[in-house]
Backbone as a ProteinNet text record, in pm:
[ID]
protein_1_A
[PRIMARY]
MDTPFLVVIMSIVALHLAALLGGGLALGIMRLLGHAPTSIDGAEGRESIH
[TERTIARY]
82.7	1.2	87	24.4	94.6	114.1	228.6	258.8	169.3	148.9	59	-83.8	-128.1	-264.1	-270	-167.3	-164.3	-161	-87.1	-75.4	-214.3	-287.2	-421.4	-515.1	-513.6	-601	-565.3	-438.5	-398.2	-435.2	-427.1	-464.5	-614.4	-695.1	-838.3	-873.5	-811.9	-837.8	-793.7	-677.3	-626.5	-719.6	-773.3	-862.4	-993.4	-1046.7	-1166.5	-1142.5	-1030.7	-996.2	-981.3	-913.2	-894.7	-1028.3	-1120.1	-1249.8	-1328.8	-1324	-1399	-1338.6	-1207.9	-1142.1	-1164.7	-1158.9	-1183.3	-1325.6	-1421.3	-1559.4	-1580.2	-1519.1	-1528.2	-1460.6	-1348.7	-1278	-1361.7	-1423	-1506.8	-1628.1	-1686.5	-1802	-1761.6	-1642.5	-1594.7	-1567.4	-1512.5	-1487	-1616.5	-1715.6	-1846.4	-1909.1	-1894.1	-1949.9	-1874.8	-1744.8	-1666.5	-1708.4	-1742	-1780.7	-1927.9	-1997.9	-2135.3	-2240.6	-2206.6	-2304.2	-2340.1	-2459.4	-2500.7	-2534	-2503.2	-2539	-2690.8	-2739.3	-2886.2	-2930.5	-3060.7	-3118.8	-3119.6	-3167.3	-3165.5	-3251.9	-3368.2	-3456.4	-3404.6	-3315.8	-3254.3	-3341.7	-3460.3	-3548.6	-3509.4	-3460.1	-3422.6	-3277.6	-3250.9	-3117.3	-3087	-3178.7	-3157	-3220.5	-3157.2	-3211.8	-3299.7	-3401.9	-3493.9	-3428.6	-3448.9	-3389.8	-3473.9	-3603.3	-3694	-3643.6
-119.5	0.7	126.1	232.5	361.1	414.2	464.6	513.6	631.3	732.9	842	793.5	696	640.9	576.1	499.2	434.7	539.2	645.6	752.9	817.9	842.7	899.5	805.1	678.3	580	570.6	562.9	552.9	677.2	794.5	918.2	921.2	875.7	873.9	778.9	660.2	562.6	617.5	684.5	738.5	848.2	930.9	1038.1	980.7	876.7	814.9	746.2	680.1	614.8	715.3	825.8	930.2	990.8	1008.7	1063.6	966.7	839.9	739.6	727.9	725.3	716.2	840.7	956.5	1082.6	1089.8	1045.7	1047.7	951.1	834.6	735.2	784.8	853.9	908.6	1018.1	1103.8	1207.7	1148.1	1045.5	980.3	916.2	853.7	792.1	894.9	1009.1	1114.4	1168	1186.1	1233.9	1135.7	1006.5	908.5	910.5	928.3	933.5	1056.8	1163.7	1285	1280	1173.7	1156	1211.9	1248.5	1299.4	1188.7	1134.6	1027.5	1087.5	1019.3	1070.1	1077.3	1186.6	1205.7	1145.9	1132.6	1084.8	1200.3	1169	1268.9	1389.9	1365.8	1481.7	1559.8	1501.3	1575.3	1579.3	1517.4	1526.2	1425.4	1313.8	1211.9	1234	1196.3	1206.4	1336.5	1430.9	1557.2	1545.5	1608.6	1608.9	1733.2	1715.3	1826.4	1925.7	2052.1	2155.5	2171.9	2133.9	2158.2	2083.8
-1.1	0.7	0.1	-33.8	-39.9	104	132.9	267.5	308.9	223.1	265.8	291.9	214.5	240.1	377.1	414	547.6	658.6	636.2	737.5	759.8	650.7	661.9	735.8	698.1	765.4	911.3	947.9	1087.9	1164.5	1099.9	1168.2	1198.4	1104.4	1124.5	1237.9	1238.4	1344.9	1478.3	1484.9	1609.2	1661.8	1575	1618.9	1673.5	1609.4	1661.6	1794.5	1806.1	1933.1	2044.1	2013.9	2116.2	2159.3	2064.8	2097.5	2187.2	2155.3	2234	2374.1	2386.3	2514.7	2595.3	2532.1	2601.7	2656.7	2578.7	2626.3	2739.4	2731.5	2838.4	2968.3	2951.4	3065.9	3134	3053.6	3110.8	3182.3	3123.2	3188.5	3321.1	3321.6	3443.4	3552	3516.6	3613.7	3669.9	3579.7	3626.8	3725.7	3697.4	3790.4	3921.7	3920.3	4045	4125.8	4058.8	4130.6	4176	4137.5	4184.9	4094.6	3972.3	3878.1	3780.4	3797.2	3706.2	3572.3	3465.6	3332.3	3318.1	3258.9	3244.8	3113.4	3101.2	2978.2	2875	2753.7	2647.7	2678.5	2743.2	2772.2	2894.8	2973.4	3085	3208.4	3206.5	3321.7	3430.6	3392.5	3490.5	3535.2	3658.8	3707.9	3781.9	3773.1	3846.1	3983.9	4080.2	4215	4233.2	4311	4335.3	4436.6	4413.5	4503.1	4628.7	4624	4736.3	4858.2
[MASK]
++++++++++++++++++++++++++++++++++++++++++++++++++

């Protein structure tokens, strides 16, 4: 295969991997801090202020 082509493919794979790992790391930190991930509508998972 062509070397520039391999570099492009590896760069794309590395960027996707970094994005997935970064998101997982952020989610893990949020769980450690006690903030459960909310649903899409945002209504569940919030605590009442009352």
